[in-house]
FIMITI-982331 format. One record per residue (C-alpha): x, y, z; residue number from 1. Coordinates in nm, 3 decimals. Example, Ala and Ser with C-alpha at 12.3 -4.5 7.8 and 13.67 -1.06 7.14 Angstrom:
! residues 2
<bami><c1>1.230</c1><c2>-0.450</c2><c3>0.780</c3><martor>1</martor></bami>
<bami><c1>1.367</c1><c2>-0.106</c2><c3>0.714</c3><martor>2</martor></bami>
//
This chain:
! residues 104
<bami><c1>3.040</c1><c2>0.960</c2><c3>1.161</c3><martor>1</martor></bami>
<bami><c1>3.376</c1><c2>0.795</c2><c3>1.148</c3><martor>2</martor></bami>
<bami><c1>3.504</c1><c2>0.614</c2><c3>0.845</c3><martor>3</martor></bami>
<bami><c1>3.639</c1><c2>0.262</c2><c3>0.821</c3><martor>4</martor></bami>
<bami><c1>3.886</c1><c2>0.104</c2><c3>0.581</c3><martor>5</martor></bami>
<bami><c1>3.853</c1><c2>0.227</c2><c3>0.227</c3><martor>6</martor></bami>
<bami><c1>3.685</c1><c2>0.548</c2><c3>0.339</c3><martor>7</martor></bami>
<bami><c1>3.343</c1><c2>0.383</c2><c3>0.362</c3><martor>8</martor></bami>
<bami><c1>3.099</c1><c2>0.580</c2><c3>0.573</c3><martor>9</martor></bami>
<bami><c1>2.868</c1><c2>0.357</c2><c3>0.774</c3><martor>10</martor></bami>
<bami><c1>2.604</c1><c2>0.630</c2><c3>0.795</c3><martor>11</martor></bami>
<bami><c1>2.586</c1><c2>0.649</c2><c3>0.414</c3><martor>12</martor></bami>
<bami><c1>2.544</c1><c2>0.272</c2><c3>0.394</c3><martor>13</martor></bami>
<bami><c1>2.262</c1><c2>0.280</c2><c3>0.650</c3><martor>14</martor></bami>
<bami><c1>2.095</c1><c2>0.569</c2><c3>0.465</c3><martor>15</martor></bami>
<bami><c1>2.105</c1><c2>0.376</c2><c3>0.137</c3><martor>16</martor></bami>
<bami><c1>1.953</c1><c2>0.064</c2><c3>0.295</c3><martor>17</martor></bami>
<bami><c1>1.689</c1><c2>0.280</c2><c3>0.460</c3><martor>18</martor></bami>
<bami><c1>1.604</c1><c2>0.436</c2><c3>0.124</c3><martor>19</martor></bami>
<bami><c1>1.579</c1><c2>0.089</c2><c3>-0.031</c3><martor>20</martor></bami>
<bami><c1>1.346</c1><c2>-0.027</c2><c3>0.249</c3><martor>21</martor></bami>
<bami><c1>1.126</c1><c2>0.281</c2><c3>0.196</c3><martor>22</martor></bami>
<bami><c1>1.109</c1><c2>0.213</c2><c3>-0.180</c3><martor>23</martor></bami>
<bami><c1>1.012</c1><c2>-0.150</c2><c3>-0.115</c3><martor>24</martor></bami>
<bami><c1>0.740</c1><c2>-0.037</c2><c3>0.125</c3><martor>25</martor></bami>
<bami><c1>0.610</c1><c2>0.217</c2><c3>-0.128</c3><martor>26</martor></bami>
<bami><c1>0.604</c1><c2>-0.057</c2><c3>-0.394</c3><martor>27</martor></bami>
<bami><c1>0.410</c1><c2>-0.294</c2><c3>-0.167</c3><martor>28</martor></bami>
<bami><c1>0.160</c1><c2>-0.020</c2><c3>-0.081</c3><martor>29</martor></bami>
<bami><c1>0.114</c1><c2>0.058</c2><c3>-0.450</c3><martor>30</martor></bami>
<bami><c1>0.049</c1><c2>-0.312</c2><c3>-0.523</c3><martor>31</martor></bami>
<bami><c1>-0.213</c1><c2>-0.309</c2><c3>-0.248</c3><martor>32</martor></bami>
<bami><c1>-0.373</c1><c2>0.016</c2><c3>-0.365</c3><martor>33</martor></bami>
<bami><c1>-0.390</c1><c2>-0.082</c2><c3>-0.730</c3><martor>34</martor></bami>
<bami><c1>-0.505</c1><c2>-0.440</c2><c3>-0.676</c3><martor>35</martor></bami>
<bami><c1>-0.218</c1><c2>-0.577</c2><c3>-0.888</c3><martor>36</martor></bami>
<bami><c1>-0.118</c1><c2>-0.799</c2><c3>-0.597</c3><martor>37</martor></bami>
<bami><c1>-0.389</c1><c2>-1.044</c2><c3>-0.710</c3><martor>38</martor></bami>
<bami><c1>-0.167</c1><c2>-1.140</c2><c3>-1.003</c3><martor>39</martor></bami>
<bami><c1>0.125</c1><c2>-1.232</c2><c3>-0.779</c3><martor>40</martor></bami>
<bami><c1>0.008</c1><c2>-1.362</c2><c3>-0.441</c3><martor>41</martor></bami>
<bami><c1>-0.278</c1><c2>-1.437</c2><c3>-0.205</c3><martor>42</martor></bami>
<bami><c1>-0.419</c1><c2>-1.174</c2><c3>0.030</c3><martor>43</martor></bami>
<bami><c1>-0.250</c1><c2>-1.344</c2><c3>0.326</c3><martor>44</martor></bami>
<bami><c1>0.085</c1><c2>-1.331</c2><c3>0.148</c3><martor>45</martor></bami>
<bami><c1>0.032</c1><c2>-0.965</c2><c3>0.062</c3><martor>46</martor></bami>
<bami><c1>-0.047</c1><c2>-0.876</c2><c3>0.423</c3><martor>47</martor></bami>
<bami><c1>0.259</c1><c2>-1.070</c2><c3>0.539</c3><martor>48</martor></bami>
<bami><c1>0.487</c1><c2>-0.898</c2><c3>0.286</c3><martor>49</martor></bami>
<bami><c1>0.343</c1><c2>-0.558</c2><c3>0.371</c3><martor>50</martor></bami>
<bami><c1>0.401</c1><c2>-0.610</c2><c3>0.744</c3><martor>51</martor></bami>
<bami><c1>0.754</c1><c2>-0.730</c2><c3>0.672</c3><martor>52</martor></bami>
<bami><c1>0.826</c1><c2>-0.425</c2><c3>0.454</c3><martor>53</martor></bami>
<bami><c1>0.695</c1><c2>-0.195</c2><c3>0.731</c3><martor>54</martor></bami>
<bami><c1>0.905</c1><c2>-0.376</c2><c3>0.993</c3><martor>55</martor></bami>
<bami><c1>1.222</c1><c2>-0.353</c2><c3>0.784</c3><martor>56</martor></bami>
<bami><c1>1.162</c1><c2>0.017</c2><c3>0.707</c3><martor>57</martor></bami>
<bami><c1>1.118</c1><c2>0.084</c2><c3>1.081</c3><martor>58</martor></bami>
<bami><c1>1.439</c1><c2>-0.100</c2><c3>1.164</c3><martor>59</martor></bami>
<bami><c1>1.643</c1><c2>0.092</c2><c3>0.907</c3><martor>60</martor></bami>
<bami><c1>1.484</c1><c2>0.419</c2><c3>1.021</c3><martor>61</martor></bami>
<bami><c1>1.593</c1><c2>0.341</c2><c3>1.377</c3><martor>62</martor></bami>
<bami><c1>1.943</c1><c2>0.254</c2><c3>1.261</c3><martor>63</martor></bami>
<bami><c1>1.959</c1><c2>0.572</c2><c3>1.053</c3><martor>64</martor></bami>
<bami><c1>1.852</c1><c2>0.769</c2><c3>1.359</c3><martor>65</martor></bami>
<bami><c1>1.553</c1><c2>0.922</c2><c3>1.185</c3><martor>66</martor></bami>
<bami><c1>1.182</c1><c2>0.900</c2><c3>1.232</c3><martor>67</martor></bami>
<bami><c1>1.024</c1><c2>0.643</c2><c3>1.006</c3><martor>68</martor></bami>
<bami><c1>0.704</c1><c2>0.835</c2><c3>0.944</c3><martor>69</martor></bami>
<bami><c1>0.509</c1><c2>0.515</c2><c3>1.005</c3><martor>70</martor></bami>
<bami><c1>0.264</c1><c2>0.441</c2><c3>1.282</c3><martor>71</martor></bami>
<bami><c1>0.464</c1><c2>0.348</c2><c3>1.595</c3><martor>72</martor></bami>
<bami><c1>0.477</c1><c2>-0.017</c2><c3>1.697</c3><martor>73</martor></bami>
<bami><c1>0.583</c1><c2>-0.154</c2><c3>2.032</c3><martor>74</martor></bami>
<bami><c1>0.790</c1><c2>-0.435</c2><c3>1.884</c3><martor>75</martor></bami>
<bami><c1>0.968</c1><c2>-0.500</c2><c3>1.559</c3><martor>76</martor></bami>
<bami><c1>0.873</c1><c2>-0.865</c2><c3>1.526</c3><martor>77</martor></bami>
<bami><c1>0.666</c1><c2>-1.004</c2><c3>1.244</c3><martor>78</martor></bami>
<bami><c1>0.296</c1><c2>-1.042</c2><c3>1.318</c3><martor>79</martor></bami>
<bami><c1>0.184</c1><c2>-1.382</c2><c3>1.449</c3><martor>80</martor></bami>
<bami><c1>-0.010</c1><c2>-1.464</c2><c3>1.135</c3><martor>81</martor></bami>
<bami><c1>0.290</c1><c2>-1.387</c2><c3>0.915</c3><martor>82</martor></bami>
<bami><c1>0.405</c1><c2>-1.653</c2><c3>0.673</c3><martor>83</martor></bami>
<bami><c1>0.769</c1><c2>-1.570</c2><c3>0.750</c3><martor>84</martor></bami>
<bami><c1>0.804</c1><c2>-1.579</c2><c3>1.127</c3><martor>85</martor></bami>
<bami><c1>1.106</c1><c2>-1.359</c2><c3>1.192</c3><martor>86</martor></bami>
<bami><c1>1.304</c1><c2>-1.353</c2><c3>1.510</c3><martor>87</martor></bami>
<bami><c1>1.293</c1><c2>-1.037</c2><c3>1.720</c3><martor>88</martor></bami>
<bami><c1>1.561</c1><c2>-0.798</c2><c3>1.602</c3><martor>89</martor></bami>
<bami><c1>1.765</c1><c2>-0.623</c2><c3>1.868</c3><martor>90</martor></bami>
<bami><c1>1.822</c1><c2>-0.282</c2><c3>1.709</c3><martor>91</martor></bami>
<bami><c1>2.026</c1><c2>-0.175</c2><c3>2.011</c3><martor>92</martor></bami>
<bami><c1>2.278</c1><c2>-0.451</c2><c3>1.941</c3><martor>93</martor></bami>
<bami><c1>2.293</c1><c2>-0.357</c2><c3>1.574</c3><martor>94</martor></bami>
<bami><c1>2.352</c1><c2>0.009</c2><c3>1.658</c3><martor>95</martor></bami>
<bami><c1>2.623</c1><c2>-0.086</c2><c3>1.911</c3><martor>96</martor></bami>
<bami><c1>2.792</c1><c2>-0.304</c2><c3>1.647</c3><martor>97</martor></bami>
<bami><c1>2.785</c1><c2>-0.026</c2><c3>1.388</c3><martor>98</martor></bami>
<bami><c1>2.936</c1><c2>0.217</c2><c3>1.640</c3><martor>99</martor></bami>
<bami><c1>3.212</c1><c2>-0.030</c2><c3>1.725</c3><martor>100</martor></bami>
<bami><c1>3.294</c1><c2>-0.071</c2><c3>1.356</c3><martor>101</martor></bami>
<bami><c1>3.316</c1><c2>0.307</c2><c3>1.319</c3><martor>102</martor></bami>
<bami><c1>3.570</c1><c2>0.332</c2><c3>1.600</c3><martor>103</martor></bami>
<bami><c1>3.813</c1><c2>0.087</c2><c3>1.437</c3><martor>104</martor></bami>
//
């Protein structure tokens, strides 16, 4: 991938954010598995945060160009019962933007 000012590689940035999203998802799954979530939030909040962590990991996997290793979903929006109702994220637009930045 091309570099931009200061020799920053966009692909490395995306990989780092993808790794962070995977670590967050692993942490949320560990909270769920161990039952420690009961100390921090309600079950509804846990489910919402878990769905959000999965959604973010899928988005960064798509941006990184790799398979996420998660069960495929048809959309990347938050579930309807989610506490934080996110807007649909257009990964195509994000990828196009990152490519345009690389070409500068």
